[in-house]
N, C-alpha and C positions, 0 to 999 in steps of 0.2 A: 759087398755088403758093408764092410768097415768104411770104405770110402764114401758111401752114401750117408752113413751116420755122421762121419766127420764133416762132410759138406753141409748137412742139415744143421749141425752145431755151429759151423761158421756163419751160416745164414741167420740163425737165431741170435747169435752173439752180435753180429753186425747190425741187425735190426734194433736190438735192445741198446746197443752202444750209440746208435745214431741220433737219439733224442737228446741233443745237447744245445746249450746256449751259454753265454758268459755267466749269467746269473746262476744257472744250475751247476756250472763247473765249480763255482765257489761253494755252493751248498753241498754238493757231493764230495768235494775235497774234504770239507769239515766233517761230513757224516762218516767218511771212511777212515779218517785220522784217528788212531787208537787213543790218543790222549784227550780227545774231545769228550770221551765218556767217563772220565775220572769222577765227576760229580754223581753220575748214575751209579757207579761202583761204590762210592762212599755211601750213597743212600741205601743201596742193597745191603751193605754191611750193617748200617744202622737198623734197617728193617729186620735183619736176622737177629740183631742184639735185642730189639724191643719185642719181637714176636716169638722168638725161640730161646728166650733167656736161659732156661735150664739146660738146653743143649746147644747153646750158641757156638761154642768152640767146635763141637762135632759137626754142626751144620756148616760152619765156615770152612773147616777142613774138607768136608765133602765137596763144597762148591769150588774151592781152590784146586783140589785134586782133579776134579772133573774137567775144569777149564785147562789146567796145566797139562794133564795127560792128553787132552784133545789137541792142544797146540803142539806138544812134543811129537805126537804120533804123525800129525800132518807134515810138520816141518822137518822132523828128524828122520822119518821113515818114508812116508809116501812121496814127497817131492823128489828126494834123491833116487828113490827106487824107480818111479814111473818116468821121471825126467820129461814130463810133458811141458812144452813151452807155454808161457803165458801168451795171451793174444798179442800183446805189445812186443813180444820177442819172436813170435811165430813168423817165419819167412814168407809163408803163403799169404798172410793178411796184414802184417805189421805196418805196411805203408798206408793202409786205409783205416786203421784203428784210431779212434779219438782217445788220446791219452791225456789225463789230467794229473799233473804232478809227476812223481817218479814212477817208473815202470816196475821197480822192485827186482827181486831175484829172477833168474832165468826161468825157473820152473814154477808152475802154479797148481798142480794137481796133488792134493785137494786143498781147498781154501782153508787156511787157518782162521781167518776172520769168521767164516761161516761155522766152522767147527766150534770155535770158542763161544760165539754168540748163542748157538743152539745148545751147547752144553750148559750154558747159563740158564736158558729157558727150561731145559729138562730138569736141572737141579731144583729150581723153584717149583716146578710142577710136582716133582717127586717128593719134595718136602711138604707137600700139601699146603703150600702157601696160598696167598690171596689170589683168587681167580682173576680179578681185574689186573693185578700186577703181572701174573703169568701171561695174560692176553696182551698186555702192553709190551712185555719183553718179547713175545712172539712177533708182533708187528715190527718192533725195533730190529729184531734179528733179520727179518725179511728186507727191511729198508737198508740196513747196513750191507747185507749180502748183495742186493741190487746195485748199491753204490760201487761195488767191486767190478761189476760189469761196466757201469757207466764210466769209471775212470780208466777202463781198458786193460785191467790186469787179471781178469778171470773169465773163463767160459762158464756157461750155465751148469754144466756137469761138475765143474770144480766146486761150485757152490752146493749143489745137491749132495754130492758125496761128502763134502765137508760137514754139512748139516747132519747127515746120517751118522757120520763118525762121532760128532759131538754128542748126539742123542744116545747112540749105542754105548759109548764110553761111560756116560752118566748113568745109564741103566745098569750096566755091568758093575760099576763101582757101588751103586746103591744096593744092589743085591748082595755083593760081597761084604760091604760094611754092615749090612743087617745080619747076614749069616754069622759073622764073627762078632756080633754085638758091639760094633764100633760106632753105630749110629742108632741110637734108641729113639724111636718115634712115640714118645709119651706125651 
C-alpha cells in the first residue's frame, strides 16, 4: 500500500515537473526565490498600517508569529524528524528530475515555502481583511507552491502538508491571541 502511494506521488511529481522550458525556468526561479517578494511584504505591512491602525502592532505581531512559527515548525521539527528526501536528492528519481537553481537541503517534508505562504493567507483571512487581497494571496500561495515542484525541490504532499501546517498554526495562534486578549478585533 505504502509503495503504491509512493509510486503515485513520484508519477504526479514527475508529470508536474515535466512542463519546463528555458523561459519558464527563469520565471519559476524568480517566483520561488524568497527575496523576490519583499515588495509584496512591504505592501502588506503598509496595508496593515493603513487598515488596522488602532491594532497595527498586534496585527503585525500576529502575522509575523504565524509565518515565523510555521517556518520554524517545518524546518526545525518536520524536516529533521521525517527526513524525507527532496525529489532532487531522492535516489529513485533524482536522475530524471528537472532542477532549476540549487536543490537546497537534503530533506523537504514539509515545505516551508508552502507553510509560510499559506500562513500569510490565513492571517489576512482571519484578520477579516480585504477579500480581494485574501484571494490574491491565495492564488499567489498556490503559484509559489507549484514553483517548488517546477524547480524540483518538493513533492506535492510536501506542499499540501506545508499549507495545512501554515493554516493550522495561524488558526491556533489566532484563537490563543484572542483568548488572552492579545489581539483585539475592534
